[in-house]
N, C-alpha and C positions, 0 to 999 in steps of 0.2 A: 331298454326304456319301457316303462310301464305306463299305459294310459288308463286313467280311472275316471269315472263319470260321477258328477256331483249330485247329491241330494241334500238340500239344505235342512238343517235341524236347528231348532230354536232352544238353546240351552244357555243358562247364565254362565258368564266367565267365572271360574273358580280358581283359587290359588294363583298360579302363574300362567294359566292358560289364557292366551290372547284371542285366539280364534279356533273354532272346532267345527268340523263337518264330517259327514259320512259319505264315502265314495264306494263305487263297486267297479270291479275289473270288467272291462268290456269283453275280453276274450275268454273269461272263465265264469262258469255258473256257480252260484252259491258262494261267492268270494267277495268280501267287502274290505275296505280300508277305513279305519277310524283315524282321521288325520287331525292332529292338534299342533297349533303353532304356539310354542313356549318361548320365553325369553332366551332360553339356552339353545333352542333349535327346533327342528321339525320332527315331531313324533309320528311314526307310521306304524299302525297296528293292523296287521293282516289277519283276517278271520276267515277260515274256511271250515268245511265239514270235518276235516281231519285234524287240523292243528291251528294254533294261534302263534303268530310271530311278530315281534316288536323290534323296531329299529329307530334309533335317534340319530338324525343328521345334525351335527353341531352347526350353529349359526356361523361359526368361523370358517366352516368348510363350504359355505354357500357364497358364491361370488355375485349372483344376480338372478333376476327373474324377469320375464317378459310376458305381456298379454298378446295373444295371437288369435287369429280366426282360421277356420278351415278353408282350404283352397277349393275353388270350383273344380269339380271332377271333370276329367276329359272323357267324353262320351262318344262312342262311335255310332250310336243310334239313340233315338229318344227313349227306347225301352230298356237301356242298360241300367243295371242297379247301381246304387251308391257304393263307393269303395269300402272295403272292410276297415275296421278301426286300426288293424295292425299296419295298414299302409296309409294312415292318415297323413295328409300334407297340409301344412299351415302357411299362412302369409301374414304380412303386417295388417294392422287394423284398417288402414286406408288404401289397401291394395285394390286394384281393379279386378284382380283375379279371385277375390274372396267369394265364398259360397253364401249367397243371400238366404238360401233355404235352411241353413244351419244357424240357429239362434244361440248356439253355445259359445262361451268364451273359454279359451284355453290358456291356462297359466303354466308356463314352462319355467321350472326352477332348476338352475344349473349349480351343481356341487362338484367339488373335487375332493373325494374322500381319501384319507391317508390309509394306505395299505402297508402293514408292517408284518408280513408273514415271516416266520422264523427262517433264517438262512438266506433271505433275499434283501436287497437294499430297499429302504423305504421309498415309496413312490405314491403318487396320487392318481386315482382312477376317476375319470370323468363320468358323472352320473346325471341323468335328466329325469326329474319327476314331473309328470304331466298331469295336471288336475283339470278336469272338464266341468265347467259350471253350466248347468242347464235347468236349474230349478224353476226358472221363470219362463214365460211365454215370449218375452221380448229380449232381443240381444242386449239392449241398453241396460236392462236390469241385471242380466247375467254378467255383463261387462263390469258393472259397478261392484259386484261381489268379488270378481277376480281382481279388480284394482284395489279393493280393500285389503286383500291378502298381499298383493304385490307391494303396496305402500308400506304395510306393517313390516314385511320382511326386509325391504330396502332400509327402513329406519333402524331396524335391529342390526343390520350389517354395518351401518354407519355409526352405531353406538348411541343413537339419539334416544332421548327420554320419550317413552310412549305411555300415555294415559288411556284408561279404558273409555273415557268420554270421547277421545279422539277417534277410537275405533268404532264406537257405537254411532256417533254423529257424523260418520264419514260421508263426504260428498265428493263428486268428481273434481271439484275445484281444489280439493285438498290432496289430490293424488301426487305421488312423489315425482319430483323433477330433479334430474341429476345436475348438480351445480359444479361438480369437478370437471376439469378438462386437463388432459395430459399433453406434454410436449414430447414427441418421439424424434430422436436423432439417430438416423440409421446410416451406417457405413456400408455402402453397396458392394465394396470390394472385399469385405470380410467374409469369413466362412467360404473360402474358395470362390468368391464372387456371388454367393447366394444369400448375402445378408438381407436384402430387401425381400427376397422370396420367402426366406424363413420367417421373417416378421409377419408377412401377409398370411402365411399358412399356419403358424403356431401362436403368435401373440395377438394379432388382430381379431381372430374369432373369439378369444377370451374377453377382449375389451367389448366386443359386440354383445356377448352374453351378459356382461355386467352393465351394458348400456352406458359406458363411459366414453364420451367423445374425445378425440385427440387430433392434434395437428402433426402431420408427418413431414419431416424435413430430411432429405437425403443429402449427406455431406458430399461436397464437390471437390475438396482438396484437403491437404493436411492442415490441421488446426482450424478447420471450418467450424466445428462444433464450439470450440472455445470462443471464437470471434462472434458467433451467432448469439451465444448466451451473454457475452459481455455487452453486446449492443442492443439486446432485446428487453422489452418490458416483461420480466418474469412473473409479475403479479397476475398475469392473465392465465397462468397455468398453476395447477395445484401440485404438480409433480413432473419429473423428467425421466423418460425411459431412454437409455442408450443401448442401441443394438449394434454390437461389434463382436464378431466371433473370431476365434483363433483359426 
């Protein structure tokens, strides 16, 4: 996971570039990232004294993004220094544990990149891109910039039409709100009795990263799922996940 720190630059959107900013790596000197959000994905251009490296993360590989704040550091004495960026801990925006002294807004972008190395089965590798917005002196302003990016990425993931005027005229009242809600039917006796545990450890974290709410119902007897679906109003959910392992 790479944490980069934001410096806002004012440049007009050109071609298919929706948003663009320059960041620098907190743990390395003389190393910056040119980050561009395109309709096809997130472009990361790493520039250092020795080389230049570019990577494009396809929008189809990004499952979600969340705006977070730094967590209040645990201090053993009043003179203890702030924690290093490599050990950064974050919390929800409304948490009582947030650090009021840090006006930065952190945008966590979650992606599962397809790895297809020769001779090995295709698999996806979890990647987190952390962008730190602190161009402004107030958290509210930095938070608005992070939400601008989050909302645009979310709409791209959903396949929504995005106009440049929507991005330029962005306000907090326009920030993305997830409308989808999933129904999860879990067989607790499947997977050698670990069905519910596997869902909570493997699937639930991905839904949290995507900020998709869900209703979890644990099956109680044979054909419970069929009866539940038959007698429920399915229009309240946008999809159904069945957790049943051999």
